PDB file of N, CA, C, O and CB in Angstrom:
ATOM      1  N   MET A   1     171.586 116.717  77.027  1.00  0.00           N
ATOM      2  CA  MET A   1     172.341 115.535  76.668  1.00  0.00           C
ATOM      3  C   MET A   1     171.900 114.329  77.495  1.00  0.00           C
ATOM      4  O   MET A   1     171.834 113.211  76.985  1.00  0.00           O
ATOM      5  CB  MET A   1     173.831 115.788  76.852  1.00  0.00           C
ATOM      6  N   LYS A   2     171.599 114.560  78.767  1.00  0.00           N
ATOM      7  CA  LYS A   2     171.142 113.456  79.616  1.00  0.00           C
ATOM      8  C   LYS A   2     169.811 112.904  79.133  1.00  0.00           C
ATOM      9  O   LYS A   2     169.561 111.701  79.195  1.00  0.00           O
ATOM     10  CB  LYS A   2     171.019 113.916  81.069  1.00  0.00           C
ATOM     11  N   LYS A   3     168.960 113.806  78.651  1.00  0.00           N
ATOM     12  CA  LYS A   3     167.652 113.382  78.165  1.00  0.00           C
ATOM     13  C   LYS A   3     167.803 112.494  76.928  1.00  0.00           C
ATOM     14  O   LYS A   3     167.103 111.491  76.785  1.00  0.00           O
ATOM     15  CB  LYS A   3     166.774 114.608  77.844  1.00  0.00           C
ATOM     16  N   PHE A   4     168.726 112.874  76.033  1.00  0.00           N
ATOM     17  CA  PHE A   4     168.985 112.078  74.832  1.00  0.00           C
ATOM     18  C   PHE A   4     169.534 110.707  75.206  1.00  0.00           C
ATOM     19  O   PHE A   4     169.097 109.689  74.668  1.00  0.00           O
ATOM     20  CB  PHE A   4     169.967 112.808  73.901  1.00  0.00           C
ATOM     21  N   ALA A   5     170.499 110.683  76.134  1.00  0.00           N
ATOM     22  CA  ALA A   5     171.111 109.419  76.535  1.00  0.00           C
ATOM     23  C   ALA A   5     170.096 108.506  77.219  1.00  0.00           C
ATOM     24  O   ALA A   5     170.111 107.293  77.010  1.00  0.00           O
ATOM     25  CB  ALA A   5     172.298 109.675  77.467  1.00  0.00           C
ATOM     26  N   LYS A   6     169.231 109.075  78.018  1.00  0.00           N
ATOM     27  CA  LYS A   6     168.222 108.272  78.696  1.00  0.00           C
ATOM     28  C   LYS A   6     167.190 107.729  77.714  1.00  0.00           C
ATOM     29  O   LYS A   6     166.713 106.604  77.862  1.00  0.00           O
ATOM     30  CB  LYS A   6     167.533 109.095  79.775  1.00  0.00           C
ATOM     31  N   LYS A   7     166.849 108.534  76.713  1.00  0.00           N
ATOM     32  CA  LYS A   7     165.859 108.120  75.729  1.00  0.00           C
ATOM     33  C   LYS A   7     166.389 107.006  74.826  1.00  0.00           C
ATOM     34  O   LYS A   7     165.636 106.120  74.424  1.00  0.00           O
ATOM     35  CB  LYS A   7     165.431 109.310  74.887  1.00  0.00           C
ATOM     36  N   HIS A   8     167.672 107.051  74.512  1.00  0.00           N
ATOM     37  CA  HIS A   8     168.275 106.103  73.579  1.00  0.00           C
ATOM     38  C   HIS A   8     169.255 105.154  74.267  1.00  0.00           C
ATOM     39  O   HIS A   8     170.237 104.729  73.658  1.00  0.00           O
ATOM     40  CB  HIS A   8     168.982 106.852  72.469  1.00  0.00           C
ATOM     41  N   LEU A   9     168.998 104.827  75.511  1.00  0.00           N
ATOM     42  CA  LEU A   9     169.927 104.014  76.296  1.00  0.00           C
ATOM     43  C   LEU A   9     170.153 102.640  75.679  1.00  0.00           C
ATOM     44  O   LEU A   9     171.298 102.201  75.572  1.00  0.00           O
ATOM     45  CB  LEU A   9     169.412 103.857  77.714  1.00  0.00           C
ATOM     46  N   PHE A  10     169.099 101.955  75.272  1.00  0.00           N
ATOM     47  CA  PHE A  10     169.247 100.625  74.688  1.00  0.00           C
ATOM     48  C   PHE A  10     170.052 100.672  73.385  1.00  0.00           C
ATOM     49  O   PHE A  10     170.863  99.784  73.122  1.00  0.00           O
ATOM     50  CB  PHE A  10     167.869 100.005  74.434  1.00  0.00           C
ATOM     51  N   THR A  11     169.831 101.684  72.589  1.00  0.00           N
ATOM     52  CA  THR A  11     170.567 101.805  71.333  1.00  0.00           C
ATOM     53  C   THR A  11     172.052 102.047  71.595  1.00  0.00           C
ATOM     54  O   THR A  11     172.900 101.463  70.919  1.00  0.00           O
ATOM     55  CB  THR A  11     169.987 102.943  70.479  1.00  0.00           C
ATOM     56  N   ILE A  12     172.373 102.891  72.555  1.00  0.00           N
ATOM     57  CA  ILE A  12     173.773 103.181  72.892  1.00  0.00           C
ATOM     58  C   ILE A  12     174.464 101.941  73.430  1.00  0.00           C
ATOM     59  O   ILE A  12     175.604 101.657  73.062  1.00  0.00           O
ATOM     60  CB  ILE A  12     173.860 104.319  73.920  1.00  0.00           C
ATOM     61  N   ILE A  13     173.790 101.203  74.295  1.00  0.00           N
ATOM     62  CA  ILE A  13     174.361  99.958  74.814  1.00  0.00           C
ATOM     63  C   ILE A  13     174.552  98.954  73.686  1.00  0.00           C
ATOM     64  O   ILE A  13     175.569  98.262  73.640  1.00  0.00           O
ATOM     65  CB  ILE A  13     173.461  99.360  75.913  1.00  0.00           C
ATOM     66  N   GLY A  14     173.589  98.869  72.779  1.00  0.00           N
ATOM     67  CA  GLY A  14     173.693  97.958  71.645  1.00  0.00           C
ATOM     68  C   GLY A  14     174.858  98.290  70.737  1.00  0.00           C
ATOM     69  O   GLY A  14     175.533  97.390  70.237  1.00  0.00           O
ATOM     70  N   ILE A  15     175.104  99.584  70.516  1.00  0.00           N
ATOM     71  CA  ILE A  15     176.235  99.997  69.687  1.00  0.00           C
ATOM     72  C   ILE A  15     177.544  99.594  70.343  1.00  0.00           C
ATOM     73  O   ILE A  15     178.440  99.078  69.676  1.00  0.00           O
ATOM     74  CB  ILE A  15     176.207 101.514  69.442  1.00  0.00           C
ATOM     75  N   ALA A  16     177.663  99.824  71.644  1.00  0.00           N
ATOM     76  CA  ALA A  16     178.904  99.488  72.347  1.00  0.00           C
ATOM     77  C   ALA A  16     179.156  97.982  72.360  1.00  0.00           C
ATOM     78  O   ALA A  16     180.261  97.530  72.059  1.00  0.00           O
ATOM     79  CB  ALA A  16     178.859 100.018  73.779  1.00  0.00           C
ATOM     80  N   VAL A  17     178.140  97.216  72.705  1.00  0.00           N
ATOM     81  CA  VAL A  17     178.293  95.759  72.761  1.00  0.00           C
ATOM     82  C   VAL A  17     178.530  95.187  71.367  1.00  0.00           C
ATOM     83  O   VAL A  17     179.340  94.276  71.200  1.00  0.00           O
ATOM     84  CB  VAL A  17     177.050  95.109  73.398  1.00  0.00           C
ATOM     85  N   GLY A  18     177.836  95.709  70.378  1.00  0.00           N
ATOM     86  CA  GLY A  18     178.015  95.246  69.005  1.00  0.00           C
ATOM     87  C   GLY A  18     179.398  95.553  68.462  1.00  0.00           C
ATOM     88  O   GLY A  18     179.971  94.744  67.732  1.00  0.00           O
ATOM     89  N   ALA A  19     179.943  96.715  68.810  1.00  0.00           N
ATOM     90  CA  ALA A  19     181.288  97.065  68.361  1.00  0.00           C
ATOM     91  C   ALA A  19     182.323  96.122  68.959  1.00  0.00           C
ATOM     92  O   ALA A  19     183.224  95.662  68.258  1.00  0.00           O
ATOM     93  CB  ALA A  19     181.618  98.512  68.732  1.00  0.00           C
ATOM     94  N   VAL A  20     182.198  95.834  70.245  1.00  0.00           N
ATOM     95  CA  VAL A  20     183.123  94.896  70.895  1.00  0.00           C
ATOM     96  C   VAL A  20     182.978  93.504  70.293  1.00  0.00           C
ATOM     97  O   VAL A  20     183.973  92.826  70.038  1.00  0.00           O
ATOM     98  CB  VAL A  20     182.870  94.847  72.419  1.00  0.00           C
ATOM     99  N   ALA A  21     181.747  93.083  70.067  1.00  0.00           N
ATOM    100  CA  ALA A  21     181.514  91.759  69.476  1.00  0.00           C
ATOM    101  C   ALA A  21     182.062  91.689  68.048  1.00  0.00           C
ATOM    102  O   ALA A  21     182.628  90.669  67.655  1.00  0.00           O
ATOM    103  CB  ALA A  21     180.009  91.428  69.481  1.00  0.00           C
ATOM    104  N   GLY A  22     181.900  92.752  67.279  1.00  0.00           N
ATOM    105  CA  GLY A  22     182.431  92.785  65.926  1.00  0.00           C
ATOM    106  C   GLY A  22     183.944  92.719  65.898  1.00  0.00           C
ATOM    107  O   GLY A  22     184.524  92.052  65.041  1.00  0.00           O
ATOM    108  N   PHE A  23     184.591  93.409  66.834  1.00  0.00           N
ATOM    109  CA  PHE A  23     186.052  93.347  66.904  1.00  0.00           C
ATOM    110  C   PHE A  23     186.525  91.952  67.295  1.00  0.00           C
ATOM    111  O   PHE A  23     187.464  91.418  66.705  1.00  0.00           O
ATOM    112  CB  PHE A  23     186.582  94.381  67.902  1.00  0.00           C
ATOM    113  N   PHE A  24     185.872  91.371  68.291  1.00  0.00           N
ATOM    114  CA  PHE A  24     186.265  90.022  68.707  1.00  0.00           C
ATOM    115  C   PHE A  24     185.979  88.993  67.619  1.00  0.00           C
ATOM    116  O   PHE A  24     186.701  88.003  67.500  1.00  0.00           O
ATOM    117  CB  PHE A  24     185.536  89.633  69.991  1.00  0.00           C
ATOM    118  N   TYR A  25     184.950  89.213  66.835  1.00  0.00           N
ATOM    119  CA  TYR A  25     184.682  88.311  65.717  1.00  0.00           C
ATOM    120  C   TYR A  25     185.828  88.372  64.713  1.00  0.00           C
ATOM    121  O   TYR A  25     186.289  87.343  64.219  1.00  0.00           O
ATOM    122  CB  TYR A  25     183.342  88.668  65.033  1.00  0.00           C
ATOM    123  N   TRP A  26     186.283  89.591  64.415  1.00  0.00           N
ATOM    124  CA  TRP A  26     187.427  89.729  63.508  1.00  0.00           C
ATOM    125  C   TRP A  26     188.671  89.084  64.102  1.00  0.00           C
ATOM    126  O   TRP A  26     189.426  88.415  63.397  1.00  0.00           O
ATOM    127  CB  TRP A  26     187.698  91.210  63.202  1.00  0.00           C
ATOM    128  N   LYS A  27     188.883  89.285  65.397  1.00  0.00           N
ATOM    129  CA  LYS A  27     190.094  88.792  66.057  1.00  0.00           C
ATOM    130  C   LYS A  27     190.151  87.268  66.100  1.00  0.00           C
ATOM    131  O   LYS A  27     191.195  86.681  65.816  1.00  0.00           O
ATOM    132  CB  LYS A  27     190.178  89.345  67.467  1.00  0.00           C
ATOM    133  N   PHE A  28     189.047  86.626  66.451  1.00  0.00           N
ATOM    134  CA  PHE A  28     189.073  85.184  66.684  1.00  0.00           C
ATOM    135  C   PHE A  28     188.546  84.346  65.515  1.00  0.00           C
ATOM    136  O   PHE A  28     188.947  83.191  65.371  1.00  0.00           O
ATOM    137  CB  PHE A  28     188.277  84.871  67.904  1.00  0.00           C
ATOM    138  N   VAL A  29     187.670  84.889  64.688  1.00  0.00           N
ATOM    139  CA  VAL A  29     187.128  84.139  63.558  1.00  0.00           C
ATOM    140  C   VAL A  29     187.712  84.704  62.264  1.00  0.00           C
ATOM    141  O   VAL A  29     188.430  84.017  61.537  1.00  0.00           O
ATOM    142  CB  VAL A  29     185.568  84.201  63.539  1.00  0.00           C
ATOM    143  N   GLY A  30     187.391  85.961  61.993  1.00  0.00           N
ATOM    144  CA  GLY A  30     187.973  86.677  60.873  1.00  0.00           C
ATOM    145  C   GLY A  30     187.837  85.997  59.526  1.00  0.00           C
ATOM    146  O   GLY A  30     186.926  85.203  59.289  1.00  0.00           O
ATOM    147  N   CYS A  31     188.773  86.334  58.653  1.00  0.00           N
ATOM    148  CA  CYS A  31     188.776  85.810  57.299  1.00  0.00           C
ATOM    149  C   CYS A  31     190.226  85.494  56.942  1.00  0.00           C
ATOM    150  O   CYS A  31     191.067  86.392  56.888  1.00  0.00           O
ATOM    151  CB  CYS A  31     188.135  86.827  56.280  1.00  0.00           C
ATOM    152  N   SER A  32     190.512  84.240  56.702  1.00  0.00           N
ATOM    153  CA  SER A  32     191.898  83.827  56.472  1.00  0.00           C
ATOM    154  C   SER A  32     192.420  84.239  55.099  1.00  0.00           C
ATOM    155  O   SER A  32     193.626  84.418  54.935  1.00  0.00           O
ATOM    156  CB  SER A  32     192.016  82.331  56.626  1.00  0.00           C
ATOM    157  N   THR A  33     191.546  84.391  54.117  1.00  0.00           N
ATOM    158  CA  THR A  33     192.008  84.707  52.767  1.00  0.00           C
ATOM    159  C   THR A  33     192.128  86.208  52.531  1.00  0.00           C
ATOM    160  O   THR A  33     192.856  86.627  51.631  1.00  0.00           O
ATOM    161  CB  THR A  33     191.068  84.106  51.746  1.00  0.00           C
ATOM    162  N   GLY A  34     191.437  87.022  53.310  1.00  0.00           N
ATOM    163  CA  GLY A  34     191.474  88.469  53.123  1.00  0.00           C
ATOM    164  C   GLY A  34     190.504  88.967  52.072  1.00  0.00           C
ATOM    165  O   GLY A  34     190.496  90.159  51.763  1.00  0.00           O
ATOM    166  N   SER A  35     189.692  88.092  51.517  1.00  0.00           N
ATOM    167  CA  SER A  35     188.749  88.507  50.477  1.00  0.00           C
ATOM    168  C   SER A  35     187.359  88.822  51.018  1.00  0.00           C
ATOM    169  O   SER A  35     186.486  89.250  50.262  1.00  0.00           O
ATOM    170  CB  SER A  35     188.644  87.433  49.430  1.00  0.00           C
ATOM    171  N   CYS A  36     187.145  88.620  52.291  1.00  0.00           N
ATOM    172  CA  CYS A  36     185.840  88.907  52.897  1.00  0.00           C
ATOM    173  C   CYS A  36     185.708  90.417  53.106  1.00  0.00           C
ATOM    174  O   CYS A  36     186.616  91.055  53.637  1.00  0.00           O
ATOM    175  CB  CYS A  36     185.669  88.141  54.254  1.00  0.00           C
ATOM    176  N   ALA A  37     184.600  90.971  52.695  1.00  0.00           N
ATOM    177  CA  ALA A  37     184.419  92.421  52.742  1.00  0.00           C
ATOM    178  C   ALA A  37     184.313  92.964  54.169  1.00  0.00           C
ATOM    179  O   ALA A  37     184.820  94.049  54.453  1.00  0.00           O
ATOM    180  CB  ALA A  37     183.184  92.804  51.966  1.00  0.00           C
ATOM    181  N   ILE A  38     183.676  92.241  55.045  1.00  0.00           N
ATOM    182  CA  ILE A  38     183.446  92.749  56.395  1.00  0.00           C
ATOM    183  C   ILE A  38     184.513  92.251  57.368  1.00  0.00           C
ATOM    184  O   ILE A  38     185.080  93.046  58.117  1.00  0.00           O
ATOM    185  CB  ILE A  38     182.059  92.338  56.885  1.00  0.00           C
ATOM    186  N   THR A  39     184.787  90.980  57.367  1.00  0.00           N
ATOM    187  CA  THR A  39     185.633  90.408  58.416  1.00  0.00           C
ATOM    188  C   THR A  39     187.118  90.425  58.112  1.00  0.00           C
ATOM    189  O   THR A  39     187.901  89.976  58.949  1.00  0.00           O
ATOM    190  CB  THR A  39     185.220  89.017  58.673  1.00  0.00           C
ATOM    191  N   SER A  40     187.550  90.919  56.962  1.00  0.00           N
ATOM    192  CA  SER A  40     188.981  90.959  56.677  1.00  0.00           C
ATOM    193  C   SER A  40     189.642  92.190  57.298  1.00  0.00           C
ATOM    194  O   SER A  40     190.865  92.229  57.432  1.00  0.00           O
ATOM    195  CB  SER A  40     189.217  90.943  55.167  1.00  0.00           C
ATOM    196  N   ASN A  41     188.857  93.185  57.674  1.00  0.00           N
ATOM    197  CA  ASN A  41     189.376  94.429  58.221  1.00  0.00           C
ATOM    198  C   ASN A  41     188.748  94.659  59.599  1.00  0.00           C
ATOM    199  O   ASN A  41     187.526  94.578  59.720  1.00  0.00           O
ATOM    200  CB  ASN A  41     189.083  95.628  57.262  1.00  0.00           C
ATOM    201  N   PRO A  42     189.538  94.943  60.645  1.00  0.00           N
ATOM    202  CA  PRO A  42     188.943  95.137  61.973  1.00  0.00           C
ATOM    203  C   PRO A  42     188.035  96.363  62.046  1.00  0.00           C
ATOM    204  O   PRO A  42     187.063  96.366  62.801  1.00  0.00           O
ATOM    205  CB  PRO A  42     190.037  95.262  63.010  1.00  0.00           C
ATOM    206  N   PHE A  43     188.340  97.394  61.277  1.00  0.00           N
ATOM    207  CA  PHE A  43     187.503  98.589  61.274  1.00  0.00           C
ATOM    208  C   PHE A  43     186.120  98.285  60.710  1.00  0.00           C
ATOM    209  O   PHE A  43     185.110  98.685  61.290  1.00  0.00           O
ATOM    210  CB  PHE A  43     188.169  99.705  60.467  1.00  0.00           C
ATOM    211  N   ASN A  44     186.070  97.590  59.595  1.00  0.00           N
ATOM    212  CA  ASN A  44     184.777  97.228  58.993  1.00  0.00           C
ATOM    213  C   ASN A  44     183.982  96.301  59.895  1.00  0.00           C
ATOM    214  O   ASN A  44     182.770  96.459  60.048  1.00  0.00           O
ATOM    215  CB  ASN A  44     184.987  96.565  57.632  1.00  0.00           C
ATOM    216  N   SER A  45     184.658  95.344  60.486  1.00  0.00           N
ATOM    217  CA  SER A  45     183.981  94.392  61.359  1.00  0.00           C
ATOM    218  C   SER A  45     183.412  95.076  62.595  1.00  0.00           C
ATOM    219  O   SER A  45     182.305  94.759  63.031  1.00  0.00           O
ATOM    220  CB  SER A  45     184.938  93.284  61.772  1.00  0.00           C
ATOM    221  N   THR A  46     184.168  96.011  63.157  1.00  0.00           N
ATOM    222  CA  THR A  46     183.709  96.742  64.338  1.00  0.00           C
ATOM    223  C   THR A  46     182.515  97.631  64.002  1.00  0.00           C
ATOM    224  O   THR A  46     181.544  97.677  64.757  1.00  0.00           O
ATOM    225  CB  THR A  46     184.850  97.587  64.920  1.00  0.00           C
ATOM    226  N   LEU A  47     182.582  98.339  62.869  1.00  0.00           N
ATOM    227  CA  LEU A  47     181.457  99.191  62.470  1.00  0.00           C
ATOM    228  C   LEU A  47     180.203  98.374  62.174  1.00  0.00           C
ATOM    229  O   LEU A  47     179.101  98.768  62.557  1.00  0.00           O
ATOM    230  CB  LEU A  47     181.832 100.019  61.246  1.00  0.00           C
ATOM    231  N   TYR A  48     180.364  97.245  61.500  1.00  0.00           N
ATOM    232  CA  TYR A  48     179.216  96.393  61.191  1.00  0.00           C
ATOM    233  C   TYR A  48     178.595  95.845  62.486  1.00  0.00           C
ATOM    234  O   TYR A  48     177.373  95.809  62.630  1.00  0.00           O
ATOM    235  CB  TYR A  48     179.642  95.227  60.259  1.00  0.00           C
ATOM    236  N   GLY A  49     179.443  95.426  63.411  1.00  0.00           N
ATOM    237  CA  GLY A  49     178.932  94.932  64.691  1.00  0.00           C
ATOM    238  C   GLY A  49     178.200  96.020  65.459  1.00  0.00           C
ATOM    239  O   GLY A  49     177.162  95.759  66.067  1.00  0.00           O
ATOM    240  N   ALA A  50     178.734  97.246  65.438  1.00  0.00           N
ATOM    241  CA  ALA A  50     178.079  98.359  66.127  1.00  0.00           C
ATOM    242  C   ALA A  50     176.716  98.662  65.507  1.00  0.00           C
ATOM    243  O   ALA A  50     175.743  98.908  66.220  1.00  0.00           O
ATOM    244  CB  ALA A  50     178.968  99.611  66.084  1.00  0.00           C
ATOM    245  N   ALA A  51     176.656  98.642  64.187  1.00  0.00           N
ATOM    246  CA  ALA A  51     175.379  98.907  63.517  1.00  0.00           C
ATOM    247  C   ALA A  51     174.349  97.832  63.833  1.00  0.00           C
ATOM    248  O   ALA A  51     173.191  98.136  64.121  1.00  0.00           O
ATOM    249  CB  ALA A  51     175.583  99.003  62.007  1.00  0.00           C
ATOM    250  N   MET A  52     174.772  96.577  63.777  1.00  0.00           N
ATOM    251  CA  MET A  52     173.836  95.479  64.057  1.00  0.00           C
ATOM    252  C   MET A  52     173.399  95.479  65.523  1.00  0.00           C
ATOM    253  O   MET A  52     172.228  95.239  65.816  1.00  0.00           O
ATOM    254  CB  MET A  52     174.479  94.126  63.703  1.00  0.00           C
ATOM    255  N   GLY A  53     174.320  95.744  66.439  1.00  0.00           N
ATOM    256  CA  GLY A  53     173.970  95.802  67.858  1.00  0.00           C
ATOM    257  C   GLY A  53     173.018  96.942  68.158  1.00  0.00           C
ATOM    258  O   GLY A  53     172.065  96.777  68.920  1.00  0.00           O
ATOM    259  N   GLY A  54     173.275  98.107  67.557  1.00  0.00           N
ATOM    260  CA  GLY A  54     172.380  99.250  67.757  1.00  0.00           C
ATOM    261  C   GLY A  54     170.991  98.997  67.202  1.00  0.00           C
ATOM    262  O   GLY A  54     169.989  99.339  67.831  1.00  0.00           O
ATOM    263  N   LEU A  55     170.936  98.400  66.029  1.00  0.00           N
ATOM    264  CA  LEU A  55     169.627  98.093  65.441  1.00  0.00           C
ATOM    265  C   LEU A  55     168.875  97.041  66.251  1.00  0.00           C
ATOM    266  O   LEU A  55     167.663  97.143  66.439  1.00  0.00           O
ATOM    267  CB  LEU A  55     169.794  97.612  64.002  1.00  0.00           C
ATOM    268  N   LEU A  56     169.592  96.041  66.723  1.00  0.00           N
ATOM    269  CA  LEU A  56     168.943  94.969  67.483  1.00  0.00           C
ATOM    270  C   LEU A  56     168.363  95.486  68.790  1.00  0.00           C
ATOM    271  O   LEU A  56     167.198  95.231  69.093  1.00  0.00           O
ATOM    272  CB  LEU A  56     169.932  93.842  67.766  1.00  0.00           C
ATOM    273  N   LEU A  57     169.161  96.209  69.565  1.00  0.00           N
ATOM    274  CA  LEU A  57     168.655  96.655  70.866  1.00  0.00           C
ATOM    275  C   LEU A  57     167.701  97.843  70.756  1.00  0.00           C
ATOM    276  O   LEU A  57     166.946  98.104  71.692  1.00  0.00           O
ATOM    277  CB  LEU A  57     169.812  97.021  71.768  1.00  0.00           C
ATOM    278  N   SER A  58     167.717  98.564  69.643  1.00  0.00           N
ATOM    279  CA  SER A  58     166.754  99.660  69.494  1.00  0.00           C
ATOM    280  C   SER A  58     165.337  99.137  69.310  1.00  0.00           C
ATOM    281  O   SER A  58     164.375  99.885  69.489  1.00  0.00           O
ATOM    282  CB  SER A  58     167.135 100.545  68.312  1.00  0.00           C
ATOM    283  N   THR A  59     165.196  97.871  68.958  1.00  0.00           N
ATOM    284  CA  THR A  59     163.853  97.308  68.820  1.00  0.00           C
ATOM    285  C   THR A  59     163.183  97.108  70.171  1.00  0.00           C
ATOM    286  O   THR A  59     161.966  96.939  70.234  1.00  0.00           O
ATOM    287  CB  THR A  59     163.911  95.987  68.075  1.00  0.00           C
ATOM    288  N   PHE A  60     163.955  97.122  71.248  1.00  0.00           N
ATOM    289  CA  PHE A  60     163.396  96.935  72.586  1.00  0.00           C
ATOM    290  C   PHE A  60     163.050  98.249  73.269  1.00  0.00           C
ATOM    291  O   PHE A  60     162.613  98.250  74.420  1.00  0.00           O
ATOM    292  CB  PHE A  60     164.364  96.166  73.443  1.00  0.00           C
ATOM    293  N   LYS A  61     163.239  99.373  72.573  1.00  0.00           N
ATOM    294  CA  LYS A  61     162.935 100.678  73.144  1.00  0.00           C
ATOM    295  C   LYS A  61     161.425 100.855  73.231  1.00  0.00           C
ATOM    296  O   LYS A  61     160.700 100.544  72.287  1.00  0.00           O
ATOM    297  CB  LYS A  61     163.571 101.809  72.304  1.00  0.00           C
ATOM    298  N   LYS A  62     160.964 101.350  74.354  1.00  0.00           N
ATOM    299  CA  LYS A  62     159.535 101.585  74.529  1.00  0.00           C
ATOM    300  C   LYS A  62     159.178 102.967  74.004  1.00  0.00           C
ATOM    301  O   LYS A  62     159.846 103.953  74.314  1.00  0.00           O
ATOM    302  CB  LYS A  62     159.129 101.446  76.013  1.00  0.00           C
ATOM    303  N   ASP A  63     158.121 103.028  73.208  1.00  0.00           N
ATOM    304  CA  ASP A  63     157.619 104.299  72.711  1.00  0.00           C
ATOM    305  C   ASP A  63     156.543 104.793  73.658  1.00  0.00           C
ATOM    306  O   ASP A  63     155.652 104.040  74.050  1.00  0.00           O
ATOM    307  CB  ASP A  63     157.072 104.166  71.264  1.00  0.00           C
ATOM    308  N   LYS A  64     156.630 106.049  74.018  1.00  0.00           N
ATOM    309  CA  LYS A  64     155.619 106.632  74.890  1.00  0.00           C
ATOM    310  C   LYS A  64     154.574 107.300  74.018  1.00  0.00           C
ATOM    311  O   LYS A  64     154.794 108.384  73.479  1.00  0.00           O
ATOM    312  CB  LYS A  64     156.247 107.647  75.894  1.00  0.00           C
ATOM    313  N   LYS A  65     153.440 106.643  73.888  1.00  0.00           N
ATOM    314  CA  LYS A  65     152.340 107.182  73.089  1.00  0.00           C
ATOM    315  C   LYS A  65     151.168 107.432  74.010  1.00  0.00           C
ATOM    316  O   LYS A  65     150.857 106.634  74.895  1.00  0.00           O
ATOM    317  CB  LYS A  65     151.942 106.216  71.928  1.00  0.00           C
ATOM    318  N   GLU A  66     150.535 108.549  73.780  1.00  0.00           N
ATOM    319  CA  GLU A  66     149.363 108.875  74.577  1.00  0.00           C
ATOM    320  C   GLU A  66     148.118 108.617  73.745  1.00  0.00           C
ATOM    321  O   GLU A  66     148.023 109.044  72.595  1.00  0.00           O
ATOM    322  CB  GLU A  66     149.409 110.344  75.066  1.00  0.00           C
ATOM    323  N   TYR A  67     147.184 107.925  74.334  1.00  0.00           N
ATOM    324  CA  TYR A  67     145.939 107.611  73.662  1.00  0.00           C
ATOM    325  C   TYR A  67     144.784 108.290  74.380  1.00  0.00           C
ATOM    326  O   TYR A  67     144.787 108.436  75.602  1.00  0.00           O
ATOM    327  CB  TYR A  67     145.722 106.092  73.595  1.00  0.00           C
ATOM    328  N   ASP A  68     143.808 108.695  73.603  1.00  0.00           N
ATOM    329  CA  ASP A  68     142.603 109.288  74.160  1.00  0.00           C
ATOM    330  C   ASP A  68     141.616 108.154  74.434  1.00  0.00           C
ATOM    331  O   ASP A  68     141.038 107.585  73.507  1.00  0.00           O
ATOM    332  CB  ASP A  68     141.989 110.366  73.190  1.00  0.00           C
ATOM    333  N   VAL A  69     141.432 107.838  75.698  1.00  0.00           N
ATOM    334  CA  VAL A  69     140.555 106.731  76.060  1.00  0.00           C
ATOM    335  C   VAL A  69     139.129 107.190  76.363  1.00  0.00           C
ATOM    336  O   VAL A  69     138.276 106.378  76.721  1.00  0.00           O
ATOM    337  CB  VAL A  69     141.120 105.999  77.257  1.00  0.00           C
ATOM    338  N   SER A  70     138.872 108.486  76.219  1.00  0.00           N
ATOM    339  CA  SER A  70     137.533 108.986  76.543  1.00  0.00           C
ATOM    340  C   SER A  70     136.528 108.686  75.421  1.00  0.00           C
ATOM    341  O   SER A  70     135.321 108.814  75.628  1.00  0.00           O
ATOM    342  CB  SER A  70     137.586 110.497  76.806  1.00  0.00           C
ATOM    343  N   GLY A  71     137.005 108.297  74.263  1.00  0.00           N
ATOM    344  CA  GLY A  71     136.092 108.034  73.150  1.00  0.00           C
ATOM    345  C   GLY A  71     135.850 109.243  72.284  1.00  0.00           C
ATOM    346  O   GLY A  71     135.230 109.134  71.226  1.00  0.00           O
ATOM    347  N   ASP A  72     136.330 110.404  72.717  1.00  0.00           N
ATOM    348  CA  ASP A  72     136.171 111.638  71.950  1.00  0.00           C
ATOM    349  C   ASP A  72     137.411 111.812  71.080  1.00  0.00           C
ATOM    350  O   ASP A  72     138.429 112.329  71.540  1.00  0.00           O
ATOM    351  CB  ASP A  72     135.957 112.879  72.893  1.00  0.00           C
ATOM    352  N   ASN A  73     137.327 111.389  69.842  1.00  0.00           N
ATOM    353  CA  ASN A  73     138.481 111.445  68.941  1.00  0.00           C
ATOM    354  C   ASN A  73     138.401 112.595  67.947  1.00  0.00           C
ATOM    355  O   ASN A  73     139.045 112.555  66.899  1.00  0.00           O
ATOM    356  CB  ASN A  73     138.608 110.144  68.192  1.00  0.00           C
ATOM    357  N   LYS A  74     137.631 113.599  68.259  1.00  0.00           N
ATOM    358  CA  LYS A  74     137.494 114.746  67.353  1.00  0.00           C
ATOM    359  C   LYS A  74     138.735 115.630  67.437  1.00  0.00           C
ATOM    360  O   LYS A  74     139.371 115.748  68.485  1.00  0.00           O
ATOM    361  CB  LYS A  74     136.222 115.568  67.693  1.00  0.00           C
ATOM    362  N   GLN A  75     139.059 116.246  66.301  1.00  0.00           N
ATOM    363  CA  GLN A  75     140.179 117.188  66.265  1.00  0.00           C
ATOM    364  C   GLN A  75     139.795 118.439  67.012  1.00  0.00           C
ATOM    365  O   GLN A  75     138.673 118.928  66.879  1.00  0.00           O
ATOM    366  CB  GLN A  75     140.586 117.525  64.813  1.00  0.00           C
ATOM    367  N   ARG A  76     140.701 118.955  67.785  1.00  0.00           N
ATOM    368  CA  ARG A  76     140.419 120.191  68.533  1.00  0.00           C
ATOM    369  C   ARG A  76     141.262 121.296  68.044  1.00  0.00           C
ATOM    370  O   ARG A  76     141.168 122.414  68.549  1.00  0.00           O
ATOM    371  CB  ARG A  76     140.637 120.010  70.011  1.00  0.00           C
TER     372      ARG A  76
END
């Protein structure tokens, strides 16, 4: 579990921050008429914020790729 959390740390932080931001968006901005699909409901707004935050911060995750720099690219 620690390995998973360490590997996906930016995504987990993005989900948490996005969820809080989505809730606060509903709380302070929201939708006065109630016809808005995302911002009229705090649950929808929080989930949308979590998804957007997770997607945004997951783009900053570093991929560990190993390259063969010896010039020998033959299959073994």
